[in-house]
C-alpha positions as CSV (number, residue, x, y, z in Angstrom):
1,M,187.5,20.7,-55.8
2,S,183.7,21.8,-55.6
3,N,183.2,18.8,-58.2
4,Q,185.1,16.4,-55.4
5,L,182.8,18.0,-52.5
6,L,179.8,17.7,-54.6
7,R,180.4,13.9,-55.4
8,R,181.1,13.4,-52.0
9,G,177.7,15.4,-51.0
10,C,175.6,13.0,-53.4
11,A,177.1,10.2,-51.8
12,A,176.4,10.8,-48.1
13,T,172.7,11.6,-49.5
14,L,172.6,8.1,-51.4
15,A,174.4,6.5,-48.4
16,A,171.7,7.8,-46.3
17,V,168.3,7.5,-48.5
18,G,169.7,4.0,-48.8
19,L,169.7,3.1,-45.0
20,S,166.3,4.7,-44.7
21,T,164.9,2.6,-46.6
22,A,166.8,-0.5,-45.2
23,V,165.3,0.5,-41.9
24,V,161.4,0.9,-43.1
25,T,161.2,-2.4,-45.0
26,G,163.1,-4.2,-41.7
27,G,166.0,-4.5,-43.7
28,G,164.8,-7.5,-46.5
29,A,165.8,-11.2,-45.7
30,V,165.7,-10.5,-41.9
31,A,161.8,-9.2,-42.4
32,N,160.7,-12.2,-44.6
33,A,161.9,-14.1,-41.7
34,Q,159.1,-16.4,-39.9
35,P,159.3,-15.9,-36.2
36,A,160.1,-18.5,-33.6
37,P,157.7,-21.0,-32.5
38,P,157.0,-20.3,-28.3
39,T,159.4,-22.5,-25.9
40,S,156.0,-24.3,-24.5
41,T,152.8,-25.0,-25.5
42,N,149.3,-26.0,-24.4
43,M,147.0,-29.2,-25.9
44,T,144.1,-30.8,-25.1
45,C,143.6,-34.2,-27.0
46,G,140.0,-36.0,-26.1
47,S,140.3,-40.6,-25.4
48,A,137.4,-42.8,-24.8
49,N,137.5,-44.5,-21.3
50,P,139.2,-48.0,-21.4
51,L,136.9,-48.7,-18.5
52,F,133.1,-49.2,-20.3
53,W,131.2,-47.4,-17.5
54,A,133.0,-44.5,-17.3
55,P,132.9,-41.4,-19.1
56,S,135.0,-39.8,-22.2
57,F,137.9,-37.7,-21.1
58,T,140.4,-34.6,-22.4
59,W,143.8,-34.5,-21.6
60,T,145.5,-31.2,-21.1
61,I,149.2,-31.6,-21.6
62,R,151.9,-29.0,-21.7
63,A,155.2,-29.1,-23.7
64,S,158.5,-27.1,-22.7
65,S,161.9,-27.0,-23.6
66,G,163.9,-27.7,-20.5
67,A,166.7,-30.0,-20.0
68,S,167.7,-33.2,-18.9
69,L,170.2,-35.6,-17.8
70,R,170.8,-38.9,-20.3
71,P,171.2,-42.0,-18.9
72,G,174.9,-42.8,-18.6
73,A,175.5,-38.5,-19.2
74,D,177.1,-36.1,-16.8
75,A,175.7,-33.1,-18.7
76,L,172.0,-32.1,-19.1
77,E,171.1,-31.9,-22.2
78,P,168.2,-29.4,-24.5
79,A,164.3,-31.5,-23.9
80,I,161.2,-31.7,-24.7
81,L,159.6,-32.0,-21.5
82,L,155.6,-32.7,-20.5
83,S,153.5,-32.8,-17.8
84,G,149.7,-32.4,-17.6
85,G,147.0,-33.5,-16.6
86,N,143.0,-34.4,-16.9
87,E,139.3,-34.0,-15.6
88,L,138.2,-36.7,-14.4
89,P,137.3,-36.5,-11.0
90,V,140.8,-37.3,-8.2
91,P,139.1,-39.9,-5.8
92,P,139.3,-39.1,-2.0
93,G,142.4,-39.5,-0.2
94,G,142.5,-42.0,2.9
95,L,144.8,-43.9,4.8
96,I,144.0,-47.2,2.7
97,P,143.5,-46.5,-0.9
98,S,139.9,-47.5,-2.3
99,I,139.9,-50.9,-3.2
100,G,138.4,-51.6,-6.7
101,V,137.8,-51.8,-10.1
102,N,139.0,-47.9,-11.8
103,W,142.3,-47.9,-12.1
104,Y,144.6,-46.5,-15.0
105,G,148.4,-47.6,-17.3
106,T,149.1,-44.9,-18.8
107,R,152.2,-44.6,-21.2
108,V,153.3,-41.3,-23.5
109,L,154.7,-41.9,-27.0
110,V,156.6,-39.1,-29.0
111,D,156.7,-38.7,-32.6
112,W,159.6,-35.9,-33.4
113,H,161.3,-33.9,-36.3
114,N,163.7,-31.1,-35.2
115,T,162.5,-28.9,-38.5
116,T,166.2,-26.8,-37.7
117,T,168.4,-29.8,-37.8
118,G,166.2,-32.3,-40.0
119,A,166.7,-35.2,-37.3
120,T,164.0,-37.0,-36.5
121,G,163.3,-39.7,-33.6
122,R,160.4,-41.5,-30.9
123,S,161.1,-41.4,-27.1
124,V,159.0,-43.9,-24.8
125,S,157.6,-43.2,-21.8
126,D,157.7,-44.2,-18.4
127,E,154.6,-46.7,-17.7
128,T,152.5,-46.5,-14.8
129,A,150.1,-49.1,-13.5
130,F,146.9,-49.5,-11.7
131,Q,146.8,-45.7,-10.7
132,Q,143.0,-44.5,-9.7
133,Y,143.8,-41.1,-11.0
134,P,145.7,-41.3,-14.8
135,G,148.1,-38.4,-15.0
136,I,151.5,-37.9,-17.6
137,P,154.4,-40.2,-16.9
138,I,157.6,-38.9,-16.9
139,N,158.8,-38.4,-20.5
140,R,162.1,-36.9,-21.2
141,T,162.7,-36.4,-25.4
142,W,166.0,-35.4,-26.3
143,T,165.4,-33.6,-29.8
144,G,168.5,-31.2,-29.9
145,T,168.3,-27.3,-30.2
146,G,165.9,-25.6,-32.6
147,A,162.8,-25.9,-34.2
148,V,160.2,-29.6,-33.2
149,D,157.4,-31.1,-34.5
150,F,155.8,-33.3,-32.4
151,T,152.7,-35.6,-31.7
152,V,152.0,-36.5,-28.5
153,T,150.2,-40.4,-28.4
154,V,148.9,-41.0,-24.6
155,E,148.1,-45.0,-23.8
156,T,145.5,-45.2,-21.3
157,G,144.7,-48.8,-20.4
158,A,142.1,-50.0,-17.6
159,G,144.6,-50.9,-14.9
160,L,147.8,-51.9,-16.8
161,R,148.6,-49.8,-20.3
162,F,147.3,-52.5,-22.6
163,I,144.1,-53.5,-21.3
164,N,141.6,-51.7,-24.0
165,P,143.9,-49.3,-24.7
166,Q,142.4,-46.0,-25.4
167,K,144.5,-43.5,-27.0
168,A,144.5,-39.6,-26.9
169,V,146.7,-37.8,-30.0
170,C,148.5,-34.2,-29.8
171,K,150.2,-32.2,-32.1
172,G,152.5,-28.9,-31.6
173,T,155.2,-27.0,-32.1
174,I,158.3,-25.8,-30.2
175,S,161.7,-24.5,-29.6
176,V,164.0,-26.3,-28.0
177,V,166.2,-24.0,-26.7
178,P,170.2,-25.0,-25.5
179,A,170.0,-26.5,-21.7
């Protein structure tokens, strides 16, 4: 009977040592896992001005995990949502917009790769025209959930996006989470 008690005591001691080692080292493979990227990021990228008399400027873009409705769909789907602006001076407000040649047109392209699923794609934003202060047009990039590497290309033109277009390119990685 004492032999059996000795074996049980040794087994319990070995189990306790093994559990302690696992807790201290972080559990092996789990300790080596990479942390998930954040669910949003801020990026800055420079651009020449399409108006030859105006200075270059910098775009500040915020990419966030969110949800959006695809055309014809009836449920929200996980997506990258963009917002942002730049440091160009905002024209003064008034009842009549200023008349002149300081207008911009903008479009945003997003090339993406979901490293979790292997899916890739490109989204093209709405296009704005004849704005006195260029901004980030509405853009929805449906990538599915997971870690997503992406490149944002902001095309800015003089009045219309395709007149003397200038490009600003920003890159980032975020986690897109379920809607």
